[in-house]
C-alpha positions in Angstrom: -86.5 -146.2 22.6 -90.3 -147.3 22.7 -89.9 -150.2 25.1 -87.5 -148.1 27.7 -90.2 -145.8 27.8 -92.8 -148.5 28.3 -90.6 -150.0 31.2 -90.0 -146.4 33.0 -93.5 -145.3 32.7 -95.5 -148.1 32.6 -97.8 -147.0 29.7 -97.1 -145.3 26.7 -99.0 -142.2 25.3 -99.5 -141.0 21.7 -97.0 -138.3 21.8 -94.4 -141.1 23.1 -95.3 -143.2 20.2 -94.6 -139.9 17.9 -91.4 -139.1 19.3 -89.9 -142.8 18.9 -91.5 -142.9 15.5 -89.4 -139.8 14.2 -86.5 -140.8 16.4 -86.3 -144.1 14.0 -87.9 -146.6 16.4 -89.0 -149.5 13.8 -91.8 -150.7 16.2 -93.1 -147.0 16.7 -93.1 -146.6 13.0 -95.1 -149.7 12.4 -97.5 -148.7 15.0 -98.1 -145.4 13.3 -98.3 -147.1 9.8 -101.0 -149.5 11.5 -102.9 -146.9 12.7 -102.9 -144.9 9.6 -104.0 -148.2 7.8 -106.7 -148.7 10.1 -108.0 -145.0 9.8 -108.0 -145.5 6.1 -110.2 -148.8 6.1 -112.7 -146.6 8.1 -112.5 -143.7 5.8 -113.2 -146.1 2.6 -116.7 -146.8 4.4 -117.4 -143.1 4.6 -116.4 -142.2 1.3 -118.6 -145.0 -0.2 -121.6 -144.0 1.9 -121.3 -139.9 2.0 -119.4 -139.6 -1.6 -117.5 -136.4 0.2 -116.1 -133.6 -1.9 -112.8 -133.7 0.2 -111.6 -135.6 3.2 -109.5 -133.7 5.7 -107.5 -135.2 8.5 -106.9 -133.5 11.7 -105.3 -134.4 15.1 -102.2 -135.9 13.8 -99.1 -135.7 16.3 -96.7 -133.2 15.3 -94.5 -134.3 12.5 -96.2 -137.5 11.7 -99.1 -135.6 9.7 -97.6 -136.6 6.2 -96.4 -140.0 7.2 -100.3 -140.9 8.4 -101.5 -139.0 5.2 -99.3 -141.0 2.5 -101.0 -144.3 4.4 -104.4 -143.4 4.4 -104.2 -141.8 1.1 -102.8 -145.2 -0.1 -105.7 -147.3 1.5 -108.5 -144.9 0.7 -107.6 -144.6 -2.9 -106.7 -148.6 -3.6 -109.9 -149.7 -1.8 -112.5 -147.0 -2.8 -114.4 -147.1 -6.1 -112.7 -144.6 -8.7 -115.8 -142.5 -9.0 -115.9 -142.0 -5.3 -112.4 -140.7 -5.1 -111.5 -139.7 -8.7 -111.3 -136.1 -7.8 -111.4 -136.3 -4.2 -108.4 -135.2 -1.8 -107.4 -136.3 1.1 -105.7 -133.6 2.8 -104.1 -132.6 6.4 -105.9 -129.9 8.5 -103.8 -126.6 8.8 -106.0 -125.7 11.9 -103.8 -127.6 14.4 -104.9 -127.2 17.8 -107.7 -124.8 16.7 -109.7 -127.3 15.3 -112.0 -127.6 17.7 -112.7 -124.1 18.3 -113.1 -123.4 14.7 -115.7 -126.3 14.5 -117.6 -125.0 17.8 -117.9 -121.4 16.2 -119.4 -122.5 13.0 -122.0 -124.8 14.6 -122.7 -121.8 16.7 -122.9 -119.5 13.8 -125.0 -121.9 11.7 -127.2 -122.2 14.6 -127.6 -118.5 15.1 -128.0 -117.5 11.5 -129.9 -120.1 10.4 -133.6 -118.9 9.0 -136.6 -121.0 10.4 
């Protein structure tokens, strides 16, 4: 299905890959797993540097969040120091398409209500 979509449209979108992966296309599923592993590798460096209390993953295409999350967690927990990830959860955001709006509102409120 993914190859047919590429032949028809000449290009692929994230939605195309997500739909194909959810439909069972092995190539699309491999692309999703590879993307998640790469994201996990980036997060390993960030976790080591910032030592966050939690990592929240947002922006996953509809239906793929838990597949991405499993791969990302695997890489982060396997490649990070146990002291950095011992109690650190890696979770999916529940804000969906509101994430940008909520983030902007938080930045604005911090700016307005910061004393100094």
